[in-house]
MARBAMI-957137 format. One record per residue: residue number from 1; y, x, z of N, C-alpha, C in turn. Coordinates in Angstrom, 2 decimals. Layout:
<sites>
{i: NUM | ny: Y | nx: X | nz: Z | cay: Y | cax: X | caz: Z | cy: Y | cx: X | cz: Z}
...
</sites>
This chain:
<sites>
{i: 1 | ny: 37.07 | nx: -7.68 | nz: -4.71 | cay: 36.17 | cax: -6.86 | caz: -4.88 | cy: 34.66 | cx: -7.14 | cz: -5.34}
{i: 2 | ny: 34.01 | nx: -7.92 | nz: -4.01 | cay: 32.70 | cax: -8.73 | caz: -3.92 | cy: 32.63 | cx: -9.68 | cz: -5.22}
{i: 3 | ny: 33.93 | nx: -10.23 | nz: -5.14 | cay: 33.97 | cax: -11.36 | caz: -6.96 | cy: 33.71 | cx: -10.44 | cz: -7.98}
{i: 4 | ny: 34.31 | nx: -9.67 | nz: -8.02 | cay: 34.37 | cax: -8.82 | caz: -9.15 | cy: 32.88 | cx: -8.19 | cz: -9.48}
{i: 5 | ny: 32.08 | nx: -7.77 | nz: -8.73 | cay: 30.59 | cax: -7.24 | caz: -8.76 | cy: 29.85 | cx: -8.70 | cz: -9.04}
{i: 6 | ny: 30.17 | nx: -9.62 | nz: -8.45 | cay: 29.44 | cax: -10.90 | caz: -8.61 | cy: 29.38 | cx: -11.11 | cz: -10.18}
{i: 7 | ny: 30.94 | nx: -11.25 | nz: -10.44 | cay: 30.98 | cax: -11.68 | caz: -11.88 | cy: 30.26 | cx: -11.19 | cz: -12.83}
{i: 8 | ny: 30.22 | nx: -9.15 | nz: -12.46 | cay: 29.85 | cax: -8.66 | caz: -13.51 | cy: 28.29 | cx: -8.85 | cz: -13.52}
{i: 9 | ny: 27.72 | nx: -9.23 | nz: -12.77 | cay: 26.10 | cax: -9.34 | caz: -12.53 | cy: 26.04 | cx: -10.48 | cz: -13.28}
{i: 10 | ny: 26.56 | nx: -11.45 | nz: -13.05 | cay: 26.12 | cax: -12.65 | caz: -13.72 | cy: 26.50 | cx: -12.62 | cz: -14.88}
{i: 11 | ny: 27.40 | nx: -12.13 | nz: -15.28 | cay: 27.36 | cax: -11.95 | caz: -17.01 | cy: 26.56 | cx: -11.30 | cz: -17.69}
{i: 12 | ny: 25.81 | nx: -10.06 | nz: -16.85 | cay: 24.73 | cax: -9.23 | caz: -17.27 | cy: 23.78 | cx: -10.10 | cz: -17.49}
{i: 13 | ny: 23.60 | nx: -10.71 | nz: -16.45 | cay: 22.31 | cax: -11.95 | caz: -16.16 | cy: 22.13 | cx: -12.73 | cz: -17.46}
{i: 14 | ny: 23.35 | nx: -13.03 | nz: -18.29 | cay: 23.79 | cax: -14.11 | caz: -19.23 | cy: 23.50 | cx: -13.27 | cz: -20.45}
{i: 15 | ny: 24.01 | nx: -12.35 | nz: -20.76 | cay: 23.89 | cax: -11.69 | caz: -21.70 | cy: 22.83 | cx: -10.95 | cz: -22.20}
{i: 16 | ny: 22.09 | nx: -10.27 | nz: -21.33 | cay: 21.16 | cax: -9.42 | caz: -21.68 | cy: 20.19 | cx: -10.30 | cz: -22.27}
{i: 17 | ny: 19.46 | nx: -10.78 | nz: -21.95 | cay: 18.52 | cax: -11.77 | caz: -22.10 | cy: 18.67 | cx: -12.34 | cz: -23.83}
{i: 18 | ny: 19.89 | nx: -12.03 | nz: -24.19 | cay: 20.01 | cax: -12.50 | caz: -25.83 | cy: 20.05 | cx: -11.36 | cz: -26.27}
{i: 19 | ny: 19.83 | nx: -9.82 | nz: -26.28 | cay: 19.79 | cax: -8.78 | caz: -26.65 | cy: 18.46 | cx: -8.82 | cz: -26.94}
{i: 20 | ny: 18.52 | nx: -8.37 | nz: -28.44 | cay: 16.61 | cax: -7.91 | caz: -28.87 | cy: 16.21 | cx: -6.96 | cz: -28.13}
{i: 21 | ny: 14.93 | nx: -6.85 | nz: -27.80 | cay: 14.50 | cax: -5.93 | caz: -27.14 | cy: 13.00 | cx: -5.43 | cz: -28.34}
{i: 22 | ny: 12.76 | nx: -4.17 | nz: -28.19 | cay: 11.87 | cax: -3.61 | caz: -29.32 | cy: 10.67 | cx: -2.76 | cz: -28.30}
{i: 23 | ny: 9.70 | nx: -3.14 | nz: -27.90 | cay: 8.59 | cax: -3.04 | caz: -27.13 | cy: 7.32 | cx: -3.80 | cz: -26.94}
{i: 24 | ny: 6.59 | nx: -3.10 | nz: -26.57 | cay: 5.53 | cax: -4.03 | caz: -26.25 | cy: 4.32 | cx: -3.44 | cz: -25.00}
{i: 25 | ny: 3.78 | nx: -4.11 | nz: -24.65 | cay: 3.06 | cax: -4.32 | caz: -23.24 | cy: 1.65 | cx: -3.06 | cz: -23.55}
{i: 26 | ny: 1.67 | nx: -1.69 | nz: -23.14 | cay: 0.50 | cax: -1.10 | caz: -23.27 | cy: -0.83 | cx: -1.60 | cz: -23.16}
{i: 27 | ny: -1.95 | nx: -1.78 | nz: -23.96 | cay: -2.78 | cax: -2.53 | caz: -23.90 | cy: -4.09 | cx: -1.47 | cz: -23.50}
{i: 28 | ny: -3.68 | nx: -0.07 | nz: -22.63 | cay: -4.87 | cax: 1.08 | caz: -23.07 | cy: -4.61 | cx: 0.82 | cz: -21.31}
{i: 29 | ny: -4.27 | nx: -0.27 | nz: -20.33 | cay: -4.60 | cax: 0.26 | caz: -19.11 | cy: -3.57 | cx: 1.47 | cz: -18.34}
{i: 30 | ny: -2.54 | nx: 1.69 | nz: -18.72 | cay: -1.67 | cax: 3.09 | caz: -18.54 | cy: -0.96 | cx: 2.51 | cz: -17.09}
{i: 31 | ny: -0.29 | nx: 1.48 | nz: -17.34 | cay: 0.38 | cax: 0.56 | caz: -15.95 | cy: -0.74 | cx: 0.33 | cz: -15.12}
{i: 32 | ny: -2.01 | nx: -0.01 | nz: -15.26 | cay: -2.85 | cax: -0.35 | caz: -13.91 | cy: -3.26 | cx: 1.03 | cz: -13.69}
{i: 33 | ny: -3.06 | nx: 2.13 | nz: -14.26 | cay: -3.43 | cax: 3.42 | caz: -13.41 | cy: -2.35 | cx: 3.74 | cz: -12.86}
{i: 34 | ny: -1.20 | nx: 3.59 | nz: -13.67 | cay: -0.21 | cax: 4.10 | caz: -12.34 | cy: 0.27 | cx: 3.28 | cz: -11.45}
{i: 35 | ny: 0.07 | nx: 2.62 | nz: -11.23 | cay: 0.09 | cax: 1.52 | caz: -9.89 | cy: -1.28 | cx: 1.67 | cz: -9.31}
{i: 36 | ny: -2.16 | nx: 1.89 | nz: -9.60 | cay: -3.20 | cax: 1.63 | caz: -8.59 | cy: -3.54 | cx: 3.20 | cz: -7.98}
{i: 37 | ny: -3.72 | nx: 4.15 | nz: -8.65 | cay: -3.32 | cax: 5.71 | caz: -7.99 | cy: -2.73 | cx: 6.22 | cz: -7.13}
{i: 38 | ny: -1.60 | nx: 5.93 | nz: -7.22 | cay: -0.85 | cax: 6.00 | caz: -5.88 | cy: -1.20 | cx: 5.17 | cz: -4.56}
{i: 39 | ny: -1.36 | nx: 3.91 | nz: -4.71 | cay: -1.80 | cax: 3.27 | caz: -3.92 | cy: -3.13 | cx: 3.41 | cz: -3.26}
{i: 40 | ny: -3.93 | nx: 4.03 | nz: -4.14 | cay: -5.30 | cax: 4.55 | caz: -3.43 | cy: -5.04 | cx: 5.76 | cz: -2.60}
{i: 41 | ny: -4.19 | nx: 6.59 | nz: -3.53 | cay: -3.54 | cax: 8.07 | caz: -2.68 | cy: -3.19 | cx: 7.78 | cz: -1.25}
{i: 42 | ny: -1.89 | nx: 6.70 | nz: -1.29 | cay: -1.60 | cax: 6.33 | caz: -0.12 | cy: -3.00 | cx: 5.72 | cz: 0.90}
{i: 43 | ny: -3.48 | nx: 4.80 | nz: 0.64 | cay: -4.52 | cax: 4.54 | caz: 1.43 | cy: -5.40 | cx: 5.70 | cz: 1.90}
{i: 44 | ny: -5.79 | nx: 6.52 | nz: 1.11 | cay: -6.54 | cax: 7.74 | caz: 1.52 | cy: -6.00 | cx: 8.54 | cz: 2.74}
{i: 45 | ny: -4.46 | nx: 8.69 | nz: 2.42 | cay: -3.97 | cax: 9.36 | caz: 3.30 | cy: -3.60 | cx: 8.98 | cz: 4.67}
{i: 46 | ny: -3.35 | nx: 7.44 | nz: 4.88 | cay: -3.29 | cax: 7.07 | caz: 5.81 | cy: -4.85 | cx: 7.10 | cz: 6.54}
{i: 47 | ny: -6.06 | nx: 6.94 | nz: 5.79 | cay: -7.04 | cax: 7.03 | caz: 6.34 | cy: -7.38 | cx: 8.41 | cz: 7.15}
{i: 48 | ny: -6.69 | nx: 9.78 | nz: 6.45 | cay: -7.05 | cax: 10.92 | caz: 6.71 | cy: -6.21 | cx: 11.01 | cz: 8.38}
{i: 49 | ny: -4.99 | nx: 10.36 | nz: 8.04 | cay: -3.87 | cax: 10.44 | caz: 9.51 | cy: -4.61 | cx: 9.53 | cz: 10.70}
{i: 50 | ny: -5.00 | nx: 8.50 | nz: 10.44 | cay: -5.79 | cax: 7.86 | caz: 11.31 | cy: -7.18 | cx: 7.67 | cz: 11.81}
{i: 51 | ny: -7.77 | nx: 8.88 | nz: 10.99 | cay: -9.60 | cax: 8.30 | caz: 10.69 | cy: -10.12 | cx: 8.30 | cz: 12.34}
{i: 52 | ny: -9.72 | nx: 9.42 | nz: 13.09 | cay: -10.45 | cax: 9.61 | caz: 14.07 | cy: -10.08 | cx: 8.64 | cz: 15.30}
{i: 53 | ny: -8.45 | nx: 7.98 | nz: 15.33 | cay: -8.46 | cax: 7.11 | caz: 16.09 | cy: -9.52 | cx: 5.91 | cz: 15.72}
{i: 54 | ny: -9.05 | nx: 5.75 | nz: 14.57 | cay: -10.15 | cax: 4.37 | caz: 13.77 | cy: -11.63 | cx: 4.64 | cz: 14.28}
{i: 55 | ny: -12.11 | nx: 5.52 | nz: 14.32 | cay: -13.62 | cax: 6.02 | caz: 14.71 | cy: -13.75 | cx: 5.93 | cz: 16.25}
{i: 56 | ny: -13.01 | nx: 6.10 | nz: 16.87 | cay: -12.92 | cax: 6.15 | caz: 18.32 | cy: -13.00 | cx: 4.68 | cz: 18.83}
{i: 57 | ny: -11.99 | nx: 4.19 | nz: 18.06 | cay: -11.97 | cax: 2.51 | caz: 18.56 | cy: -13.02 | cx: 1.67 | cz: 18.21}
{i: 58 | ny: -13.76 | nx: 2.05 | nz: 16.93 | cay: -14.71 | cax: 1.26 | caz: 16.62 | cy: -16.09 | cx: 2.02 | cz: 17.22}
{i: 59 | ny: -15.93 | nx: 2.90 | nz: 17.52 | cay: -17.66 | cax: 3.34 | caz: 18.56 | cy: -17.54 | cx: 2.70 | cz: 19.62}
{i: 60 | ny: -16.07 | nx: 2.50 | nz: 20.30 | cay: -15.79 | cax: 1.94 | caz: 21.78 | cy: -16.30 | cx: 0.50 | cz: 21.52}
{i: 61 | ny: -15.88 | nx: -0.48 | nz: 19.98 | cay: -15.93 | cax: -1.63 | caz: 20.30 | cy: -17.61 | cx: -2.07 | cz: 19.89}
{i: 62 | ny: -18.18 | nx: -0.80 | nz: 19.43 | cay: -19.72 | cax: -1.00 | caz: 19.38 | cy: -20.55 | cx: -1.10 | cz: 20.42}
{i: 63 | ny: -20.07 | nx: -0.08 | nz: 21.26 | cay: -20.65 | cax: 0.46 | caz: 22.46 | cy: -20.63 | cx: -0.92 | cz: 23.34}
{i: 64 | ny: -19.19 | nx: -1.62 | nz: 23.43 | cay: -19.26 | cax: -2.63 | caz: 24.24 | cy: -20.04 | cx: -4.03 | cz: 23.76}
{i: 65 | ny: -20.26 | nx: -3.87 | nz: 21.99 | cay: -21.11 | cax: -5.11 | caz: 21.81 | cy: -22.44 | cx: -5.14 | cz: 22.21}
{i: 66 | ny: -23.19 | nx: -3.57 | nz: 21.98 | cay: -24.18 | cax: -3.18 | caz: 22.29 | cy: -24.97 | cx: -3.52 | cz: 23.87}
{i: 67 | ny: -23.61 | nx: -2.91 | nz: 24.57 | cay: -23.67 | cax: -3.06 | caz: 26.21 | cy: -24.30 | cx: -1.69 | cz: 26.36}
{i: 68 | ny: -23.66 | nx: -0.66 | nz: 25.88 | cay: -24.48 | cax: 0.61 | caz: 26.63 | cy: -22.89 | cx: 1.31 | cz: 27.01}
{i: 69 | ny: -23.09 | nx: 2.16 | nz: 28.12 | cay: -21.91 | cax: 2.80 | caz: 28.64 | cy: -21.84 | cx: 4.08 | cz: 28.31}
{i: 70 | ny: -20.73 | nx: 4.95 | nz: 28.71 | cay: -20.44 | cax: 6.56 | caz: 28.56 | cy: -20.72 | cx: 7.39 | cz: 29.15}
{i: 71 | ny: -21.16 | nx: 8.29 | nz: 29.86 | cay: -21.65 | cax: 9.17 | caz: 31.31 | cy: -20.75 | cx: 9.74 | cz: 31.09}
{i: 72 | ny: -20.70 | nx: 10.69 | nz: 32.24 | cay: -19.25 | cax: 11.51 | caz: 32.37 | cy: -19.36 | cx: 12.66 | cz: 31.31}
{i: 73 | ny: -20.24 | nx: 13.22 | nz: 30.61 | cay: -19.95 | cax: 14.38 | caz: 29.58 | cy: -19.79 | cx: 13.76 | cz: 28.44}
{i: 74 | ny: -19.92 | nx: 12.38 | nz: 28.45 | cay: -19.37 | cax: 11.98 | caz: 26.97 | cy: -20.65 | cx: 11.58 | cz: 25.80}
{i: 75 | ny: -21.72 | nx: 11.35 | nz: 26.69 | cay: -23.04 | cax: 10.83 | caz: 25.82 | cy: -23.11 | cx: 9.41 | cz: 25.95}
{i: 76 | ny: -23.75 | nx: 8.63 | nz: 25.37 | cay: -24.21 | cax: 7.46 | caz: 25.67 | cy: -25.55 | cx: 7.58 | cz: 26.49}
{i: 77 | ny: -25.58 | nx: 6.28 | nz: 27.42 | cay: -26.74 | cax: 6.15 | caz: 28.16 | cy: -27.68 | cx: 5.35 | cz: 28.12}
</sites>
C-alpha cells in the first residue's frame, strides 16, 4: 500500500510541472499583508498573555543591575 502512494506521489511530481499554469504573482503586496498581519497578531497575543511575567522579570533584572533591593512592602529602597 505504501508503494502505491509513493508511486502516485512521484508520478504527480513528474507530471504536474509539465501542465501549463496561468497565474501571476500579485505585485500589490497582498501576500505580504496576509503573512505579516497574522504574525503580528500572534506576537501581540503572546505579549498580552505573558506581559506581566515579562515586566516582573525585567524589573527584577534591572534592580539587580542597579544594586537596589525590595523592602517588605514591595517598594524599592
